[in-house]
N, CA and C atoms as an extended XYZ file, in Angstrom:
282
Properties=species:S:1:pos:R:3:atomname:S:1:resname:S:1:resid:I:1 pbc="F F F"
N        -9.799       -9.162        2.165 N   MET     1
C        -9.500      -10.581        2.103 CA  MET     1
C        -8.698      -10.956        3.340 C   MET     1
N        -9.332      -11.656        4.204 N   LEU     2
C        -8.659      -12.065        5.430 CA  LEU     2
C        -7.586      -13.094        5.119 C   LEU     2
N        -6.464      -12.981        5.787 N   GLY     3
C        -5.392      -13.944        5.597 CA  GLY     3
C        -4.557      -13.723        4.348 C   GLY     3
N        -4.693      -12.574        3.717 N   ALA     4
C        -3.886      -12.296        2.529 CA  ALA     4
C        -2.421      -12.153        2.936 C   ALA     4
N        -1.553      -12.683        2.108 N   ARG     5
C        -0.110      -12.550        2.318 CA  ARG     5
C         0.339      -11.341        1.501 C   ARG     5
N         0.998      -10.397        2.141 N   ILE     6
C         1.428       -9.163        1.483 CA  ILE     6
C         2.944       -9.074        1.575 C   ILE     6
N         3.590       -9.009        0.418 N   GLU     7
C         5.048       -8.895        0.359 CA  GLU     7
C         5.409       -7.583       -0.318 C   GLU     7
N         6.259       -6.802        0.334 N   VAL     8
C         6.646       -5.485       -0.168 CA  VAL     8
C         8.126       -5.494       -0.489 C   VAL     8
N         8.472       -5.066       -1.711 N   THR     9
C         9.868       -4.966       -2.129 CA  THR     9
C        10.151       -3.532       -2.553 C   THR     9
N        11.178       -2.933       -1.977 N   ASP    10
C        11.599       -1.578       -2.328 CA  ASP    10
C        12.318       -1.636       -3.675 C   ASP    10
N        11.819       -0.869       -4.652 N   LEU    11
C        12.441       -0.859       -5.981 CA  LEU    11
C        13.573        0.159       -6.100 C   LEU    11
N        13.823        0.949       -5.084 N   GLN    12
C        14.966        1.869       -4.973 CA  GLN    12
C        15.284        2.606       -6.268 C   GLN    12
N        14.402        3.482       -6.651 N   ARG    13
C        14.655        4.337       -7.820 CA  ARG    13
C        15.347        5.611       -7.341 C   ARG    13
N        16.410        6.031       -8.021 N   PRO    14
C        17.187        7.170       -7.523 CA  PRO    14
C        16.444        8.502       -7.559 C   PRO    14
N        15.568        8.689       -8.542 N   ASP    15
C        14.838        9.954       -8.660 CA  ASP    15
C        13.349        9.691       -8.506 C   ASP    15
N        12.643       10.671       -7.993 N   GLY    16
C        11.198       10.533       -7.900 CA  GLY    16
C        10.743        9.962       -6.579 C   GLY    16
N         9.480        9.547       -6.549 N   PRO    17
C         8.897        9.062       -5.287 CA  PRO    17
C         9.431        7.697       -4.894 C   PRO    17
N         9.188        7.328       -3.655 N   LEU    18
C         9.507        5.984       -3.180 CA  LEU    18
C         8.649        5.014       -3.990 C   LEU    18
N         9.236        3.931       -4.476 N   THR    19
C         8.524        3.003       -5.358 CA  THR    19
C         8.697        1.573       -4.850 C   THR    19
N         7.594        0.830       -4.848 N   PHE    20
C         7.585       -0.526       -4.315 CA  PHE    20
C         6.819       -1.467       -5.220 C   PHE    20
N         7.254       -2.726       -5.221 N   GLU    21
C         6.450       -3.783       -5.805 CA  GLU    21
C         5.761       -4.477       -4.635 C   GLU    21
N         4.466       -4.701       -4.779 N   VAL    22
C         3.702       -5.377       -3.739 CA  VAL    22
C         3.035       -6.595       -4.360 C   VAL    22
N         3.238       -7.740       -3.739 N   VAL    23
C         2.593       -8.977       -4.164 CA  VAL    23
C         1.595       -9.349       -3.081 C   VAL    23
N         0.342       -9.531       -3.498 N   VAL    24
C        -0.719       -9.933       -2.574 CA  VAL    24
C        -1.123      -11.348       -2.945 C   VAL    24
N        -0.913      -12.269       -2.017 N   GLY    25
C        -1.238      -13.673       -2.262 CA  GLY    25
C        -2.374      -14.130       -1.378 C   GLY    25
N        -2.936      -15.244       -1.766 N   GLY    26
C        -4.036      -15.828       -1.008 CA  GLY    26
C        -5.071      -16.382       -1.962 C   GLY    26
N        -5.761      -17.390       -1.521 N   GLY    27
C        -6.792      -17.980       -2.361 CA  GLY    27
C        -6.245      -18.686       -3.578 C   GLY    27
N        -4.986      -19.113       -3.521 N   GLY    28
C        -4.392      -19.859       -4.628 CA  GLY    28
C        -3.860      -19.015       -5.762 C   GLY    28
N        -3.885      -17.693       -5.619 N   SER    29
C        -3.351      -16.822       -6.668 CA  SER    29
C        -2.682      -15.609       -6.034 C   SER    29
N        -1.996      -14.844       -6.855 N   ALA    30
C        -1.327      -13.634       -6.371 CA  ALA    30
C        -1.502      -12.519       -7.396 C   ALA    30
N        -1.493      -11.287       -6.898 N   THR    31
C        -1.523      -10.120       -7.773 CA  THR    31
C        -0.273       -9.302       -7.505 C   THR    31
N         0.177       -8.571       -8.514 N   ARG    32
C         1.366       -7.713       -8.392 CA  ARG    32
C         0.961       -6.272       -8.647 C   ARG    32
N         1.565       -5.385       -7.856 N   HIS    33
C         1.226       -3.968       -7.933 CA  HIS    33
C         2.501       -3.146       -7.812 C   HIS    33
N         2.562       -2.031       -8.533 N   GLU    34
C         3.656       -1.078       -8.351 CA  GLU    34
C         3.052        0.158       -7.698 C   GLU    34
N         3.609        0.517       -6.555 N   VAL    35
C         3.041        1.580       -5.736 CA  VAL    35
C         4.096        2.639       -5.473 C   VAL    35
N         3.692        3.894       -5.598 N   THR    36
C         4.586        4.992       -5.262 CA  THR    36
C         4.047        5.712       -4.028 C   THR    36
N         4.956        6.398       -3.362 N   LEU    37
C         4.633        7.109       -2.125 CA  LEU    37
C         5.574        8.287       -1.997 C   LEU    37
N         5.011        9.470       -1.775 N   SER    38
C         5.876       10.629       -1.545 CA  SER    38
C         6.392       10.601       -0.112 C   SER    38
N         7.550       11.169        0.085 N   GLN    39
C         8.118       11.262        1.432 CA  GLN    39
C         7.184       12.053        2.338 C   GLN    39
N         6.549       13.086        1.788 N   GLU    40
C         5.636       13.919        2.572 CA  GLU    40
C         4.438       13.110        3.085 C   GLU    40
N         3.835       12.290        2.203 N   ASP    41
C         2.706       11.466        2.640 CA  ASP    41
C         3.146       10.436        3.668 C   ASP    41
N         4.323        9.865        3.473 N   PHE    42
C         4.830        8.897        4.449 CA  PHE    42
C         4.974        9.549        5.822 C   PHE    42
N         5.597       10.712        5.864 N   GLU    43
C         5.816       11.398        7.140 CA  GLU    43
C         4.494       11.809        7.795 C   GLU    43
N         3.530       12.187        6.992 N   ARG    44
C         2.244       12.653        7.510 CA  ARG    44
C         1.353       11.514        8.003 C   ARG    44
N         1.407       10.363        7.331 N   LEU    45
C         0.446        9.294        7.602 CA  LEU    45
C         0.992        8.095        8.389 C   LEU    45
N         2.306        7.946        8.434 N   SER    46
C         2.879        6.758        9.076 CA  SER    46
C         2.900        6.903       10.594 C   SER    46
N         3.076        5.760       11.236 N   ARG    47
C         3.220        5.728       12.687 CA  ARG    47
C         4.662        6.047       13.061 C   ARG    47
N         4.855        6.503       14.281 N   GLU    48
C         6.199        6.815       14.753 CA  GLU    48
C         7.078        5.576       14.652 C   GLU    48
N         8.278        5.739       14.118 N   ASP    49
C         9.279        4.676       13.967 CA  ASP    49
C         8.855        3.552       13.018 C   ASP    49
N         7.860        3.779       12.177 N   GLU    50
C         7.415        2.762       11.216 CA  GLU    50
C         8.288        2.816        9.967 C   GLU    50
N         8.675        1.656        9.451 N   THR    51
C         9.429        1.633        8.196 CA  THR    51
C         8.488        1.901        7.044 C   THR    51
N         9.050        2.328        5.934 N   VAL    52
C         8.233        2.585        4.745 CA  VAL    52
C         7.583        1.288        4.277 C   VAL    52
N         8.312        0.191        4.312 N   GLU    53
C         7.758       -1.094        3.886 CA  GLU    53
C         6.575       -1.512        4.768 C   GLU    53
N         6.700       -1.308        6.072 N   ALA    54
C         5.603       -1.643        6.991 CA  ALA    54
C         4.387       -0.762        6.718 C   ALA    54
N         4.618        0.500        6.392 N   PHE    55
C         3.518        1.402        6.062 CA  PHE    55
C         2.799        0.935        4.795 C   PHE    55
N         3.558        0.585        3.764 N   ILE    56
C         2.955        0.104        2.516 CA  ILE    56
C         2.173       -1.185        2.780 C   ILE    56
N         2.702       -2.053        3.607 N   GLU    57
C         1.990       -3.286        3.957 CA  GLU    57
C         0.664       -2.965        4.646 C   GLU    57
N         0.664       -1.989        5.545 N   ARG    58
C        -0.585       -1.592        6.198 CA  ARG    58
C        -1.578       -1.002        5.209 C   ARG    58
N        -1.074       -0.243        4.247 N   CYS    59
C        -1.957        0.313        3.208 CA  CYS    59
C        -2.648       -0.811        2.446 C   CYS    59
N        -1.900       -1.844        2.102 N   PHE    60
C        -2.494       -2.968        1.372 CA  PHE    60
C        -3.421       -3.793        2.262 C   PHE    60
N        -3.090       -3.930        3.533 N   ALA    61
C        -4.005       -4.618        4.442 CA  ALA    61
C        -5.333       -3.866        4.491 C   ALA    61
N        -5.270       -2.538        4.516 N   PHE    62
C        -6.472       -1.702        4.477 CA  PHE    62
C        -7.269       -1.998        3.209 C   PHE    62
N        -6.586       -2.050        2.075 N   LEU    63
C        -7.275       -2.264        0.800 CA  LEU    63
C        -7.914       -3.646        0.711 C   LEU    63
N        -7.174       -4.695        1.079 N   VAL    64
C        -7.721       -6.045        0.913 CA  VAL    64
C        -8.841       -6.346        1.916 C   VAL    64
N        -8.949       -5.535        2.962 N   GLU    65
C       -10.100       -5.668        3.858 CA  GLU    65
C       -11.371       -5.138        3.202 C   GLU    65
N       -11.218       -4.324        2.163 N   ARG    66
C       -12.354       -3.639        1.558 CA  ARG    66
C       -12.699       -4.078        0.143 C   ARG    66
N       -11.761       -4.759       -0.518 N   GLU    67
C       -12.028       -5.203       -1.889 CA  GLU    67
C       -11.133       -6.387       -2.228 C   GLU    67
N       -11.544       -7.182       -3.214 N   PRO    68
C       -10.703       -8.307       -3.641 CA  PRO    68
C        -9.360       -7.802       -4.167 C   PRO    68
N        -8.318       -8.576       -3.933 N   LYS    69
C        -6.980       -8.162       -4.385 CA  LYS    69
C        -6.949       -7.899       -5.880 C   LYS    69
N        -7.783       -8.606       -6.647 N   GLU    70
C        -7.836       -8.429       -8.094 CA  GLU    70
C        -8.436       -7.079       -8.495 C   GLU    70
N        -9.123       -6.417       -7.568 N   SER    71
C        -9.720       -5.104       -7.848 CA  SER    71
C        -8.768       -3.948       -7.552 C   SER    71
N        -7.661       -4.229       -6.877 N   ILE    72
C        -6.684       -3.179       -6.549 CA  ILE    72
C        -5.935       -2.802       -7.822 C   ILE    72
N        -5.782       -1.508       -8.047 N   LEU    73
C        -5.081       -1.030       -9.237 CA  LEU    73
C        -3.699       -1.656       -9.348 C   LEU    73
N        -3.260       -1.897      -10.578 N   VAL    74
C        -1.947       -2.504      -10.813 CA  VAL    74
C        -0.832       -1.516      -10.481 C   VAL    74
N        -1.065       -0.252      -10.746 N   SER    75
C        -0.063        0.777      -10.499 CA  SER    75
C        -0.776        2.027       -9.977 C   SER    75
N        -0.295        2.556       -8.842 N   PHE    76
C        -0.930        3.749       -8.282 CA  PHE    76
C        -0.025        4.377       -7.228 C   PHE    76
N        -0.374        5.606       -6.857 N   ASP    77
C         0.285        6.303       -5.765 CA  ASP    77
C        -0.631        6.229       -4.549 C   ASP    77
N        -0.057        6.090       -3.375 N   VAL    78
C        -0.845        5.988       -2.147 CA  VAL    78
C        -1.817        7.163       -2.017 C   VAL    78
N        -1.476        8.312       -2.564 N   SER    79
C        -2.334        9.493       -2.442 CA  SER    79
C        -3.690        9.326       -3.121 C   SER    79
N        -3.861        8.342       -4.009 N   VAL    80
C        -5.162        8.150       -4.672 CA  VAL    80
C        -6.124        7.297       -3.841 C   VAL    80
N        -5.644        6.606       -2.830 N   ILE    81
C        -6.508        5.716       -2.055 CA  ILE    81
C        -7.720        6.454       -1.473 C   ILE    81
N        -7.568        7.684       -0.924 N   PRO    82
C        -8.745        8.378       -0.367 CA  PRO    82
C        -9.831        8.692       -1.400 C   PRO    82
N        -9.503        8.710       -2.681 N   ARG    83
C       -10.534        8.928       -3.713 CA  ARG    83
C       -11.540        7.775       -3.707 C   ARG    83
N       -11.061        6.586       -3.411 N   TYR    84
C       -11.906        5.396       -3.394 CA  TYR    84
C       -12.435        5.086       -1.993 C   TYR    84
N       -11.634        5.412       -0.998 N   PHE    85
C       -11.981        5.122        0.398 CA  PHE    85
C       -11.701        6.375        1.229 C   PHE    85
N       -12.690        7.246        1.375 N   PRO    86
C       -12.483        8.527        2.084 CA  PRO    86
C       -11.961        8.364        3.512 C   PRO    86
N       -12.208        7.225        4.147 N   GLU    87
C       -11.771        7.012        5.524 CA  GLU    87
C       -10.294        6.598        5.624 C   GLU    87
N        -9.619        6.465        4.492 N   PHE    88
C        -8.255        5.934        4.490 CA  PHE    88
C        -7.300        6.695        5.403 C   PHE    88
N        -7.174        8.001        5.207 N   GLU    89
C        -6.175        8.750        5.960 CA  GLU    89
C        -6.421        8.711        7.460 C   GLU    89
N        -7.674        8.839        7.863 N   GLU    90
C        -7.989        8.790        9.294 CA  GLU    90
C        -7.695        7.399        9.861 C   GLU    90
N        -8.032        6.366        9.099 N   THR    91
C        -7.830        4.994        9.566 CA  THR    91
C        -6.346        4.642        9.608 C   THR    91
N        -5.603        4.979        8.566 N   ILE    92
C        -4.214        4.551        8.449 CA  ILE    92
C        -3.300        5.317        9.407 C   ILE    92
N        -3.636        6.561        9.710 N   SER    93
C        -2.766        7.347       10.592 CA  SER    93
C        -3.141        7.182       12.063 C   SER    93
N        -4.233        6.476       12.333 N   GLY    94
C        -4.716        6.294       13.708 CA  GLY    94
C        -3.992        5.224       14.468 C   GLY    94
């Protein structure tokens, strides 16, 4: 979805993976998603000096380019994206 507005909020949970709320807006509606990310995946896939929030935003930009925001899972870990889009890791880390 071109022109989608993506807002990322860090939910700062003390234990477990990095957790974020992501709101994807556009087309007169918005969807909400809870996304987790391991530190290992962040370090492996992110760009040099990229914030975690910027990385999550790029992940969602990748997703909304390929499917309607309403089709994105409500809750998921970034590690599941390659199951649906095998090109994810190569594209996102490039």
